[in-house]
Structures are given as structure tokens and as C-alpha cells.
C-alpha positions as CSV (number, residue, x, y, z in Angstrom):
1,M,53.3,-1.0,38.6
2,V,53.5,2.6,36.9
3,L,57.1,2.2,36.3
4,R,56.5,-1.4,34.3
5,S,55.8,0.4,31.0
6,V,58.8,1.4,29.0
7,A,56.7,4.5,28.0
8,S,56.6,5.7,31.9
9,R,60.2,5.0,32.6
10,L,61.0,6.8,29.4
11,A,59.0,9.8,30.7
12,L,60.7,9.6,34.2
13,G,64.3,9.4,32.6
14,V,63.3,12.7,30.5
15,L,62.4,14.2,33.8
16,L,65.5,13.1,35.8
17,G,67.4,13.8,32.7
18,S,66.0,17.3,32.3
19,A,66.3,17.9,36.2
20,I,69.8,17.2,35.9
21,V,70.7,19.4,33.1
22,L,68.6,22.0,35.0
23,V,70.1,22.1,38.1
24,V,73.6,22.0,36.3
25,T,72.9,24.8,33.9
26,G,71.0,26.6,36.7
27,G,74.0,26.3,38.9
28,L,76.4,27.5,36.3
29,M,74.0,30.4,35.5
30,L,73.9,31.1,38.8
31,S,77.5,31.4,39.4
32,H,78.2,33.3,35.9
33,T,75.3,35.9,37.1
34,R,76.7,35.9,40.9
35,E,80.2,37.0,39.4
36,Q,78.6,39.5,36.8
37,I,76.5,41.0,39.7
38,L,79.8,41.2,41.7
39,K,81.8,42.9,39.1
40,Q,79.1,45.3,38.3
41,T,78.9,46.4,41.8
42,E,82.7,46.6,42.1
43,R,82.5,48.9,39.4
44,E,79.8,51.1,40.9
45,A,81.9,51.2,44.1
46,A,84.5,51.9,42.6
47,A,83.2,54.7,40.5
48,V,81.5,56.2,43.9
49,S,84.9,55.6,45.8
50,G,86.9,57.3,43.0
51,W,84.6,60.5,42.9
52,A,84.7,60.5,46.5
53,A,88.3,60.3,46.9
54,T,88.9,63.1,44.3
55,R,86.6,65.3,46.3
56,I,88.6,64.5,49.5
57,K,91.9,64.8,47.4
58,G,90.7,68.3,46.3
59,R,89.8,69.6,49.5
60,I,93.0,68.3,51.7
61,D,95.1,69.4,48.6
62,G,94.2,72.9,49.1
63,V,94.9,72.5,52.8
64,A,98.5,70.9,52.0
65,K,99.1,74.1,49.5
66,V,98.5,76.7,52.4
67,S,100.9,74.9,54.6
68,Q,103.7,74.6,51.9
69,V,103.3,78.3,51.2
70,L,103.3,79.2,54.4
71,A,106.5,77.2,55.3
72,G,108.1,78.7,52.2
73,I,107.6,82.5,53.5
74,L,108.2,81.8,57.0
75,G,111.8,80.8,56.1
76,T,113.0,84.2,55.6
77,R,110.1,85.9,57.5
78,R,110.2,84.5,61.1
79,D,109.7,87.7,63.0
80,E,106.4,88.4,60.8
81,A,105.1,84.8,61.8
82,P,102.1,86.0,64.0
83,A,100.8,88.4,61.4
84,L,101.2,85.9,58.4
85,I,99.5,83.1,60.2
86,R,96.6,85.3,61.4
87,D,96.2,86.7,57.8
88,T,96.4,83.3,56.1
89,L,93.6,81.8,58.7
90,A,91.4,85.1,57.9
91,V,91.4,84.0,54.2
92,N,91.0,80.3,54.1
93,P,87.7,79.8,56.3
94,E,87.7,76.1,56.2
95,L,91.0,76.1,58.5
96,V,90.7,75.7,62.5
97,D,94.2,76.9,63.5
98,I,97.4,77.5,61.8
99,S,100.7,77.5,63.7
100,A,104.4,78.9,62.9
101,A,106.4,76.7,65.5
102,F,110.0,77.5,65.4
103,I,113.1,75.4,67.1
104,P,113.3,77.5,70.5
105,R,116.3,79.9,70.3
106,N,116.8,79.2,73.8
107,T,115.0,76.1,75.5
108,D,115.2,77.2,79.0
109,A,113.5,80.5,78.3
110,P,111.3,79.8,75.1
111,R,109.3,82.7,74.1
112,D,105.9,83.5,73.0
113,E,107.2,84.5,69.4
114,D,108.7,81.1,69.0
115,A,105.5,79.4,68.5
116,P,102.5,81.6,67.5
117,V,99.2,79.8,66.7
118,A,96.1,81.6,65.2
119,R,92.6,79.9,66.0
120,R,89.3,80.1,64.9
121,A,86.4,79.5,67.4
122,I,83.3,77.5,66.5
123,D,81.3,81.1,66.1
124,G,84.2,82.0,63.4
125,K,86.2,84.3,65.7
126,L,89.9,84.6,65.3
127,S,92.3,84.7,68.2
128,M,96.0,84.4,68.7
129,G,98.1,82.7,71.2
130,S,101.3,80.2,71.6
131,R,102.2,76.7,71.7
132,L,103.7,77.2,74.7
133,A,100.5,77.1,76.6
134,D,100.2,73.3,75.4
135,P,100.1,70.7,78.2
136,E,103.6,69.3,76.9
137,L,106.4,71.2,75.6
138,Y,105.4,71.8,72.0
139,W,109.3,71.1,70.5
140,R,109.0,67.4,72.1
141,A,105.6,66.6,70.9
142,P,105.4,64.0,68.3
143,W,103.7,66.3,65.4
144,F,106.5,68.8,66.1
145,V,109.3,66.0,65.8
146,R,107.4,64.4,62.6
147,G,106.9,67.7,61.1
148,L,110.4,68.6,61.1
149,N,110.9,65.6,59.0
150,C,108.2,66.7,56.5
151,E,110.3,68.7,54.0
152,H,107.3,68.4,51.3
153,G,104.7,68.2,54.2
154,C,102.7,65.2,55.8
155,W,99.5,64.7,57.3
156,Q,99.4,64.1,61.2
157,A,97.4,61.7,63.1
158,P,93.9,62.9,63.9
159,F,93.2,64.3,67.5
160,H,90.6,66.1,69.4
161,S,91.2,69.4,71.2
162,V,89.9,71.0,74.8
163,E,87.8,73.3,72.8
164,R,86.0,71.5,70.2
165,R,84.3,68.5,70.1
166,D,84.7,67.6,66.5
167,P,87.8,65.4,65.4
168,L,91.0,67.5,64.1
169,V,93.8,66.5,61.7
170,G,96.7,68.8,60.9
171,Y,99.2,68.9,58.1
172,S,102.6,69.9,58.7
173,V,105.6,71.2,56.6
174,A,109.1,71.8,57.5
175,I,110.3,75.4,57.6
176,P,113.7,75.7,55.6
177,G,116.2,78.0,57.0
178,K,119.6,79.4,57.7
179,P,122.4,78.2,58.6
180,R,120.3,75.4,59.5
181,S,118.2,73.7,57.0
182,V,115.0,73.2,58.9
183,I,114.1,76.0,61.8
184,G,110.5,75.0,62.4
185,V,107.1,73.3,61.5
186,A,104.3,75.2,59.6
187,D,101.0,73.2,60.6
188,A,97.4,74.1,59.4
189,T,94.5,72.2,60.8
190,I,91.2,71.3,59.6
191,S,88.0,69.8,61.4
192,L,87.0,66.4,59.9
193,D,83.2,67.5,60.0
194,W,83.5,68.4,56.4
195,L,84.6,64.6,55.7
196,Q,81.5,63.3,57.3
197,Q,79.3,65.7,55.9
198,L,81.0,64.5,52.5
199,L,79.8,60.6,53.0
200,G,76.3,61.8,53.7
201,E,76.2,63.6,50.4
202,L,77.6,60.7,48.4
203,N,75.4,58.8,45.8
204,K,75.9,55.6,47.3
205,P,73.9,52.0,46.3
206,E,71.1,51.5,48.7
207,H,72.2,49.8,51.8
208,A,75.9,50.8,51.6
209,S,77.7,52.6,54.1
210,A,81.1,54.8,53.5
211,F,83.9,55.3,55.6
212,V,87.3,56.9,55.6
213,I,90.2,55.2,57.6
214,D,93.8,56.5,58.2
215,A,97.0,54.6,58.2
216,S,96.9,53.6,61.8
217,G,93.7,51.8,61.1
218,E,91.3,54.4,62.8
219,F,88.1,55.7,61.3
220,L,88.1,59.2,60.6
221,A,84.7,59.4,59.2
222,H,81.8,56.5,58.9
223,D,78.2,56.5,58.0
224,W,77.9,54.9,61.0
225,T,78.6,57.4,63.4
226,S,79.7,55.2,66.3
227,Y,82.5,53.5,64.2
228,I,84.3,57.3,64.2
229,G,87.4,57.1,66.4
230,T,87.7,53.4,66.5
231,R,90.1,50.8,64.8
232,G,89.0,48.7,62.1
233,S,88.5,44.9,62.1
234,K,91.5,42.7,61.6
235,P,90.3,41.5,58.4
236,L,89.9,44.7,56.7
237,L,93.0,46.3,57.8
238,A,94.8,43.1,56.6
239,A,92.9,43.6,53.2
240,I,93.7,47.3,52.9
241,A,97.6,46.2,53.9
242,E,97.7,43.9,51.2
243,G,95.9,45.5,48.7
244,R,92.9,42.8,48.2
245,N,90.2,44.9,46.7
246,P,87.4,44.1,47.1
247,V,87.2,41.7,50.0
248,R,84.6,39.8,51.4
249,I,84.3,39.9,55.4
250,T,82.3,37.5,57.7
251,P,81.4,37.5,61.1
252,E,83.3,34.3,61.4
253,M,86.6,36.2,60.1
254,G,86.3,38.2,63.1
255,G,84.6,41.1,60.9
256,R,82.8,43.8,62.9
257,V,79.7,43.1,61.1
258,S,76.6,41.1,61.7
259,E,76.3,39.6,58.0
260,P,78.6,38.9,55.0
261,V,79.6,42.0,53.5
262,W,81.6,43.4,50.7
263,V,84.4,46.0,51.1
264,Y,85.5,48.1,48.1
265,F,88.2,50.8,48.9
266,V,90.5,53.5,47.2
267,P,93.4,55.1,48.6
268,I,93.4,59.0,48.9
269,T,96.4,60.1,46.8
270,G,98.8,62.7,49.2
271,T,97.7,61.0,52.3
272,H,97.7,57.6,54.5
273,W,94.2,57.7,54.2
274,T,91.6,55.2,52.6
275,F,88.0,55.7,51.2
276,G,85.9,52.3,51.6
277,L,82.4,51.6,50.7
278,T,80.7,48.6,52.7
279,M,77.8,46.8,51.0
280,P,75.9,43.9,52.4
281,E,76.0,40.6,50.4
282,Q,72.3,39.6,51.1
283,Q,71.4,43.0,49.5
284,V,73.9,42.8,46.6
285,L,72.5,39.1,45.7
286,A,68.9,39.8,46.8
287,D,67.8,40.4,42.9
288,L,69.7,37.3,41.9
289,R,68.3,35.1,44.5
290,Q,64.7,36.1,43.4
291,A,65.4,36.0,39.8
292,Y,66.9,32.3,40.3
293,T,64.0,31.2,42.5
294,V,61.5,32.3,39.8
295,D,63.9,30.8,37.0
296,I,63.6,27.5,38.9
297,L,59.9,27.3,39.2
298,L,59.4,28.2,35.7
299,G,62.1,25.2,35.0
300,V,60.1,22.9,37.2
301,L,56.8,23.8,35.3
302,A,58.4,23.2,31.9
303,L,59.9,20.1,33.3
304,A,56.6,18.7,34.1
305,G,55.1,19.6,30.7
306,V,57.9,18.0,29.0
307,S,57.7,14.8,30.7
308,L,53.9,15.0,30.6
309,I,54.2,15.3,26.5
310,A,56.7,12.6,26.5
311,L,54.8,10.5,28.5
312,V,51.7,10.9,26.1
313,I,53.9,10.5,22.9
314,T,55.8,7.5,23.9
315,R,52.6,5.9,25.2
316,R,51.2,6.5,21.7
317,L,54.5,5.3,19.9
318,M,54.8,2.2,22.3
319,A,51.2,1.1,21.9
320,P,51.7,-1.5,19.1
321,L,54.9,-2.8,21.3
322,A,52.8,-3.5,24.1
323,V,50.5,-5.6,21.9
324,L,53.6,-7.2,20.4
325,S,54.7,-8.1,24.1
326,E,51.4,-9.7,24.7
327,R,51.6,-11.8,21.5
328,V,55.1,-12.8,22.5
329,E,53.6,-14.3,25.6
330,D,51.2,-16.0,23.4
331,V,54.0,-17.5,21.5
332,A,55.7,-18.6,24.8
333,R,52.6,-20.2,25.6
334,G,52.6,-22.3,22.5
335,E,49.6,-20.0,20.8
336,L,50.4,-19.0,17.5
337,D,47.0,-18.1,16.1
338,F,46.4,-14.2,16.8
339,A,45.9,-10.9,15.1
340,L,48.8,-8.3,15.0
341,P,48.3,-4.5,14.8
342,Q,47.7,-3.1,11.7
343,L,50.7,-1.5,10.0
344,R,50.3,2.1,9.2
345,R,54.2,3.1,8.9
346,N,57.2,1.7,7.8
347,D,59.4,2.9,11.0
348,E,61.0,0.6,13.5
349,V,58.1,-0.4,15.1
350,G,56.4,-1.5,11.7
351,R,59.5,-3.3,10.7
352,L,59.6,-5.0,14.0
353,T,55.6,-6.2,13.5
354,R,56.2,-7.4,10.0
355,A,59.4,-9.4,11.3
356,F,57.5,-10.7,14.3
357,D,54.7,-11.8,12.0
358,Q,57.2,-13.8,9.8
359,M,58.9,-15.3,12.6
360,R,55.5,-16.2,14.0
361,H,54.7,-18.2,10.7
362,Q,58.3,-19.4,10.5
363,L,58.2,-20.8,14.0
364,A,54.8,-22.8,13.3
365,G,56.6,-24.4,10.2
366,H,59.5,-25.2,12.7
367,I,57.4,-26.7,15.2
368,D,55.6,-28.7,12.8
369,T,58.7,-29.8,11.3
370,A,60.1,-30.5,15.0
371,K,57.0,-32.4,15.8
372,R,57.6,-34.6,12.4
373,I,61.0,-35.0,13.3
374,A,60.1,-36.0,16.8
375,R,57.6,-38.6,15.6
376,E,60.4,-39.9,13.3
377,Q,62.8,-40.1,15.8
378,E,60.5,-41.9,18.0
379,R,59.8,-44.2,15.4
380,M,63.5,-44.8,14.5
381,T,64.3,-45.5,18.0
382,S,61.5,-48.0,18.3
383,E,63.0,-49.6,15.5
384,L,66.2,-49.5,16.6
385,E,65.1,-51.0,20.0
386,I,63.8,-53.9,17.6
387,A,66.9,-54.0,15.6
388,R,68.9,-54.7,19.0
389,Q,66.2,-57.2,20.2
390,I,66.8,-59.0,16.6
391,Q,70.7,-58.4,17.2
392,L,70.6,-60.0,20.5
393,A,68.5,-62.9,19.0
394,L,71.1,-63.8,16.8
395,I,73.7,-64.4,19.4
396,P,73.7,-67.3,21.8
397,E,73.2,-66.9,25.3
398,P,76.1,-65.5,27.4
399,H,76.7,-68.8,29.5
400,W,77.2,-72.0,28.2
401,L,78.4,-75.3,29.9
402,A,79.1,-78.6,27.8
403,A,76.8,-81.8,28.8
404,D,80.2,-83.5,29.9
405,G,81.2,-80.6,32.0
406,R,84.5,-79.8,30.1
407,I,83.8,-76.9,28.4
408,E,82.5,-73.8,30.1
409,L,82.2,-70.3,28.3
410,H,80.6,-67.2,29.4
411,A,80.4,-64.1,26.7
412,A,79.4,-60.5,27.1
413,L,78.3,-57.9,24.1
414,R,78.1,-54.4,25.1
415,P,77.4,-52.1,22.0
416,A,78.6,-48.6,22.4
417,S,74.9,-47.5,20.9
418,A,71.5,-49.4,20.3
419,V,73.0,-51.7,17.8
420,G,76.6,-52.4,17.3
421,G,79.2,-54.3,14.8
422,D,80.8,-56.4,17.6
423,L,79.9,-60.1,17.9
424,Y,80.3,-63.5,19.6
425,T,79.1,-66.7,19.0
426,Y,79.5,-70.4,19.8
427,F,78.0,-73.7,18.3
428,T,78.9,-77.4,18.1
429,L,80.3,-79.2,15.2
430,G,79.3,-82.3,15.2
431,A,79.8,-84.5,18.4
432,R,83.3,-83.7,19.1
433,H,84.0,-80.1,18.4
434,V,82.7,-76.8,19.7
435,C,83.5,-73.6,17.6
436,V,83.6,-70.1,19.1
437,M,84.3,-66.9,17.5
438,V,84.8,-63.3,18.4
439,G,84.5,-60.4,15.9
440,D,84.4,-56.5,15.4
441,V,82.9,-55.3,12.0
442,S,84.2,-52.0,10.7
443,D,82.0,-48.9,11.4
444,K,79.4,-48.5,13.9
445,G,75.6,-48.4,14.0
446,I,73.3,-50.0,11.8
447,P,75.5,-50.5,8.9
448,A,77.8,-52.6,11.1
449,A,75.0,-54.2,12.7
450,L,73.5,-55.7,9.5
451,F,77.0,-56.8,8.5
452,M,77.4,-58.5,11.8
453,A,74.1,-60.2,11.4
454,R,75.2,-61.4,8.0
455,T,78.5,-62.5,9.4
456,I,76.9,-64.7,12.2
457,T,74.2,-66.4,9.8
458,L,77.2,-67.1,7.4
459,A,79.4,-68.4,10.0
460,R,76.9,-70.7,11.3
461,T,75.8,-72.1,8.0
462,L,79.2,-72.6,6.8
463,A,80.9,-74.2,9.6
464,T,78.7,-77.2,9.4
465,H,81.0,-78.0,6.4
466,A,84.1,-77.3,7.6
467,R,86.2,-78.5,10.8
468,S,89.2,-76.5,10.6
469,P,89.1,-72.5,11.6
470,S,91.4,-71.8,8.4
471,D,88.5,-73.3,6.4
472,I,85.7,-71.6,8.1
473,L,87.4,-68.2,7.7
474,G,88.0,-68.7,4.3
475,A,84.8,-69.7,3.2
476,L,83.2,-66.7,5.1
477,N,85.7,-64.5,3.9
478,R,84.8,-65.5,0.3
479,E,80.9,-65.1,0.8
480,L,81.3,-61.6,2.6
481,C,83.4,-60.5,-0.3
482,K,80.2,-60.8,-2.7
483,G,78.5,-57.7,-3.1
484,N,80.6,-56.0,-0.5
485,D,80.6,-52.4,-2.7
486,T,80.9,-50.4,0.6
487,C,83.9,-52.3,1.1
488,M,82.9,-53.3,4.8
489,F,84.9,-55.9,6.4
490,V,85.2,-57.6,9.6
491,T,87.9,-58.9,12.1
492,L,87.4,-62.0,13.6
493,L,89.0,-64.8,15.8
494,C,87.8,-68.2,15.3
495,G,88.5,-71.3,17.4
496,V,87.8,-74.9,17.1
497,V,87.9,-77.1,20.6
498,E,88.3,-80.7,20.6
499,T,85.4,-81.9,23.2
500,E,87.7,-85.0,24.3
501,T,91.3,-83.9,24.2
502,G,91.1,-80.1,24.7
503,L,93.0,-79.6,21.4
504,L,92.5,-75.6,20.7
505,T,92.8,-74.5,17.2
506,L,92.9,-70.8,16.4
507,A,92.9,-68.6,13.1
508,S,92.5,-65.0,13.1
509,A,91.5,-62.7,10.4
510,G,93.0,-59.2,11.6
511,H,91.7,-59.4,15.0
512,E,93.2,-58.7,18.4
513,Q,95.4,-61.5,19.9
514,P,93.7,-63.9,22.8
515,V,95.1,-64.1,26.1
516,L,95.5,-67.6,27.9
517,H,95.2,-67.9,31.7
518,A,97.3,-71.1,32.5
519,G,99.5,-72.1,35.7
520,G,98.6,-68.8,37.2
521,S,99.9,-66.3,34.4
522,A,98.3,-64.5,31.6
523,I,100.1,-64.6,28.4
524,L,99.2,-63.6,24.8
525,V,98.7,-66.5,22.3
526,D,100.6,-65.4,19.2
527,V,98.4,-66.1,16.4
528,E,99.5,-65.4,13.0
529,T,96.9,-63.3,11.7
530,G,95.3,-62.9,8.0
531,P,93.4,-60.2,6.3
532,A,90.4,-58.9,7.6
533,L,87.0,-60.7,5.9
534,G,85.4,-59.3,3.1
535,L,88.2,-57.5,1.5
536,D,90.5,-60.3,-0.3
537,R,88.7,-63.4,-1.7
538,E,92.1,-65.0,-2.0
539,A,93.1,-64.4,1.5
540,R,94.5,-67.4,3.7
541,Y,94.5,-68.0,7.4
542,P,97.1,-69.6,9.4
543,V,96.3,-71.6,12.1
544,R,97.6,-72.0,15.8
545,V,97.1,-75.3,17.7
546,L,97.8,-75.6,21.4
547,T,96.4,-77.9,24.1
548,L,94.5,-76.9,27.2
549,L,94.9,-78.2,30.5
550,G,92.7,-78.4,33.2
551,G,91.5,-75.0,34.5
552,D,93.1,-73.2,31.6
553,T,91.0,-70.4,30.2
554,L,91.4,-68.3,27.0
555,L,89.9,-64.7,26.8
556,M,89.0,-63.5,23.4
557,Y,88.1,-60.0,23.0
558,T,87.5,-56.9,20.6
559,D,89.4,-53.7,20.5
560,G,86.6,-52.0,22.3
561,V,88.5,-53.4,25.3
562,S,92.3,-52.6,24.3
563,E,91.8,-49.1,22.9
564,A,89.0,-47.9,26.0
565,H,90.3,-44.7,27.1
566,A,88.9,-41.5,29.0
567,G,90.0,-38.1,29.2
568,N,93.5,-38.4,29.4
569,Q,93.3,-40.3,25.9
570,R,95.7,-43.0,26.8
571,L,94.6,-46.3,25.8
572,Y,93.7,-49.1,28.3
573,G,96.2,-51.5,26.3
574,T,96.8,-55.4,26.4
575,H,99.3,-55.0,29.3
576,A,96.3,-53.8,31.4
577,I,94.2,-56.9,30.0
578,L,96.9,-59.3,30.9
579,D,97.1,-57.5,34.3
580,S,93.4,-58.1,35.1
581,V,93.6,-61.8,34.0
582,A,96.6,-62.6,36.1
583,R,95.1,-61.2,39.1
584,I,92.0,-63.8,38.6
585,E,92.6,-66.8,40.9
586,E,93.2,-69.9,39.1
587,G,90.4,-72.3,38.5
588,A,87.9,-69.3,38.9
589,A,84.7,-69.6,36.4
590,P,84.8,-68.0,32.8
591,E,82.2,-65.4,34.3
592,A,84.9,-63.9,36.7
593,Y,87.2,-63.3,33.8
594,V,84.4,-61.3,31.9
595,E,83.4,-59.4,35.2
596,R,86.9,-58.6,36.1
597,V,88.0,-57.3,32.7
598,L,84.6,-55.3,32.3
599,G,85.1,-53.9,35.8
600,D,88.5,-52.7,34.9
601,V,87.5,-51.3,31.9
602,D,84.9,-49.0,33.6
603,A,87.3,-48.1,36.5
604,Y,89.7,-46.8,33.7
605,V,87.3,-44.8,31.6
606,D,85.6,-43.2,34.9
607,G,82.2,-42.9,33.6
608,A,83.0,-41.4,30.3
609,P,81.0,-42.6,27.4
610,A,81.7,-45.7,25.4
611,Y,84.3,-45.1,22.6
612,D,83.5,-48.5,20.7
613,D,81.6,-51.7,20.9
614,I,82.7,-54.5,23.4
615,A,82.5,-58.1,23.0
616,L,84.4,-60.7,25.5
617,L,84.2,-64.4,25.7
618,A,86.0,-66.6,27.8
619,L,86.6,-70.4,27.6
620,T,87.3,-72.5,30.2
621,W,88.7,-76.1,30.0
622,H,87.6,-78.4,33.3
623,D,89.4,-81.7,32.4
624,S,90.9,-82.1,35.5
625,G,92.4,-85.3,34.8
626,A,94.2,-84.3,31.7
627,E,98.0,-84.6,31.9
628,G,101.1,-84.3,30.0
629,V,102.7,-81.6,28.2
630,R,101.1,-78.5,26.5
631,L,100.9,-79.0,22.7
632,D,101.7,-75.4,20.9
633,A,102.3,-75.3,17.1
634,A,101.5,-73.3,14.3
635,A,100.3,-74.5,11.2
636,H,99.6,-72.8,7.3
637,S,96.7,-73.8,5.2
């Protein structure tokens, strides 16, 4: 596969990492640029809105000024009201009509002089009339009632007249008087056509639309003329009421738009009107989207170029590593004779190649050493096996039965390793005595096996010149002390049985106490022990004399049995040995004793490796005709 190489994966990683950086950075730049464009658009819209609001305010301030001046004059010159309003209308061509509406002196018989009105026709001609001709009583009309409370003047709600199609709006000021504080209302009306014309003259951004909306939410002017006289949408009116400027309105919010738009507005001072500018979001951000698309394409091309360069460079840099990986596979197959890339630089690859070459030569040396050691181990294993065979040849057969059938014994030797230091042996001493021995040499392995062989050989030789176990151990001890610079020693239990009487004499050189199974019970034979053999030339070994009766069995063993342990580190112990022996049926063959004790020890250690060598020897006296009292005595020599 293509992505199996490090170079390909590195190039892919560079591509993915750069793509992530591009996307994140591009997103942040898009967001930042979007905010900047919206702020720039907001500044442009604010400038246009401010300029338009200033124009509108200048126009309506003139109308307000006329009404305020006229109201002040009419407060003292009520009777001259018709002439005053006609003259005022004549010199202010932007006005449509002017009214001087007074509170009637007699509402049951009002006069035309109470509410004169001067009007300008569409063709510019002036005419006089009276508010009494209005469809409703003027002094009860909302504009009049509201005007009475406008001491400093206020703009009325837009309206339409029968004579004109264009929307009109009036500015009303309360007329001061005496003794009443207010005696009427001076009202100047203008057409809103100039307001619509002003929107068309604005230098607005492309695709923007302007509008003027009053306090009731009705459009007074709008670039989309179909909106004039209608109410603004709820989102727009809510934004104006809350002062949220600018505001984004979408069709989903209930706005009267086909796409998301941004609305910027400015209150017109002195009125309850608001000038607004609507700009489609798509048009505002059109240049941003185009620039972002171009940037993304350029970024993708740059990523492709960076990835290609990274792939080429990494392949050149990784080429020696590819050769090294092949050579590692050769090493795994055991092939160490090959050529490595020529070192041109002392960089990481060069140092790795040099270290690999050094490792190869060291590995070759280690392999040669390992082969030599393996050959040595094979030779040593073979020699140990030969030594084991020789060691086993030094000890007699595990089972022996005397010719007269009175003495039967069974023994077992189990070294912890190939060879060990535990021993057992038995041999006849003349025609009337049999000598048995069980011993344990200090240390383990080959030194212990050699000392064990020496012990057995000397014991057989020296025992022919002695009849007492004490004499045998004494002579053997003196010989083992000779040349024993390593201070090795052997514990040994020696017994001599008289074949005609069953008289058993025991002597111990620091060895474990034997177990006697007699009369259905198992007891330890308390043999006073001397020091181990090979340490003290002047050592003495007391003897223990007892008489074996028919069916009695003596079990001799090494500490590999009593000190056996497993993971719990608790020793098997002499009590367990006594328990194992006691459970053997009386009259059983000596082989049963050996097998029972070994089986119980194996069960106790539960498969754990052997801690020490084990030697066992069971001797059974079969003279069923022997009667009398068991002799049990100790003697010193």
C-alpha cells in the first residue's frame, strides 16, 4: 500500500495538519473579515442615515418654526387670523395649508372666524375656508385635542385629504391666550412627497433601500412605494423600540423580506420619526464570499504543493532508512553479511546507520559466543548425565531382601538437580551383620556429588574393619577431614543390624532422627548425635541400641523430606512424617513406606520445584517368631 512508507504517511500528516490549520485560520479570518465588513457597512449606513436625518430635520424645523411664530402672533391677534394665515401660506410655498383653530366661544353656534384655514391647491392657487366644513367637529378632532397640549409644538399623525392623493402631515402648536392659557391650535400641514423625493436623491450603497417610519410604525416614505402607508414588521418595530441598531431580520423571524437583511436606523430629532436603511446580507457579504472562495482555492493549491514537496524531501531523507529496514529483516532471518548505505552526513540517519553496523558486528560476536556457550552447555549436560549415571552406580539397588528373608529394605534417591549430595547405601558385614547408611552432604550440585561419592567409597572400605556404627563413623570422619580445605561435611545416620537377633545399633553424625513404626504407632528414635563428618578429627559418636521385633520398620531420611516447602514457606516437618508413617498398615512392605512419604511430600509442595535432595531408606524386620521385651539402650564410645 502507498501509506505503508513513513514518507507517505508524513506527507499525508503534513497535508491533513495544514488543511486543519487552513480551515481554522480561514474560519477565523472569515469571521474577522465579516465583522469588519459589517462594521464598515454600519459606518457607511450611519453616514447616509445621519445626512438624510439632517436634511429631513432641516425641512421640518422650518415648518415647526412657522407654526410656533404663528401661534405666538395669534395669541393677541385672533381677529386677524384669516389674513395672517393667508399671508404666511403665501410666503412658505412648501406648506399645503395653515389652520388657526380656536376654541369656539359658543359651541352651539360656532362661526367660520373660529377656525379659518388657508389652502394651497395642487396648481398652486390659494384659497380660504373654515374647519367647520370638516366631516367632524374640529374641536373634538384628535389633532385639535392633541394640539391643545402641544405648548412647544408636536407633529401629528400622517393623513390623506379628499382633494390630494399625496400623504400629509401637520405640525401643531397651542395658541396662548388670556384669561385662558390656551385658546386654540395653530397647525401647518406639509406634503410628504418631498420626503419620498429626498429618499431617491440619497447617495445610498447599491441594493440598499431607505425608509422613514413614524412612531405608530407606519411607513411615511419608502423606496419600495408599495410599503408607504403600511406598518413595519414586528422585528423591525421591536428593534426600533429597544434601540437595537443595527438589527438582522430574516423571513423566519417574521420580517417582510425575502432574504436576510441588515437594517440601520437613526431617530429624527424633533419628531417621533425614524430614518432607516435596509441592506441585503447577501449583497453586503458578496465580495467577502468571492474573496474567501478564491483564498480557499489558493490554499488548497498551496497545500497540494507543500504535500508534494514534503513527500519528495521525506522520501529522499528516508531512503537510507528503507535500506536499514530491509537489513533489519535480514538480521531477523539470521543473515548478517550485507552492505549498508554509504555515510555522507553525520545526521540522525548517519548515526543510526553507524550504530546499526556496530550492533550487527556485536550481534555476530554474541551469536558466536552463544553458540560456543550452547556447545559448552550441551557438553556439560552430557557430562552431568554421565556423572549422574556414575553417582547412581555408586549406590546399591533400591530394593534388597536378605537370603534368610528376615531383613528387607527399600530406598529412594531423588536429587534436586542432575546430581546431588544425598546418599544411601547398605552392605553386609560378614555373615551376621548388615550396615545401612543415609547421609546428606553440605552444598549441592557437582561438589556435593563428588563428596558423596568419596563418602560412599570410604564407608564401604572402612566398614569392613569395624562392627560398630560408632567405629565406622569415627574412621570415616578422620578420612574425610584429610585435605578438606573447603570445609565440606556430611551428616550421616549409620545403623548395623544383627541378622539373627534383630539387634539394631545406630549412630548419628548430625543427621535427622529416624522414625520407628512398631505396634501400629510411629515414633522418633532419639539418637544422640555427634558432629557432622569432615569437620572435627577428634569427634566421638554415641550409639543407640534397640531390638527390632517382627513387622517393625525403621525409616531413615534426609532433611529434603522434613524441610520440604511450597509457596507458604512452611516446612513439611517431622510431625507430618510421623503422621504419614502412622497411616501405613502394620506389616506393609518397606516400599510402601517410601512411596507413602514421597507421595505426601509431593502433595504438600503442590508441584513446586524441589528445594533439596531427598534420600529415603526403609528397613523392615520380618522375623515373626521373635518374642520377648524390646531392648532399647544408649551407649557411649
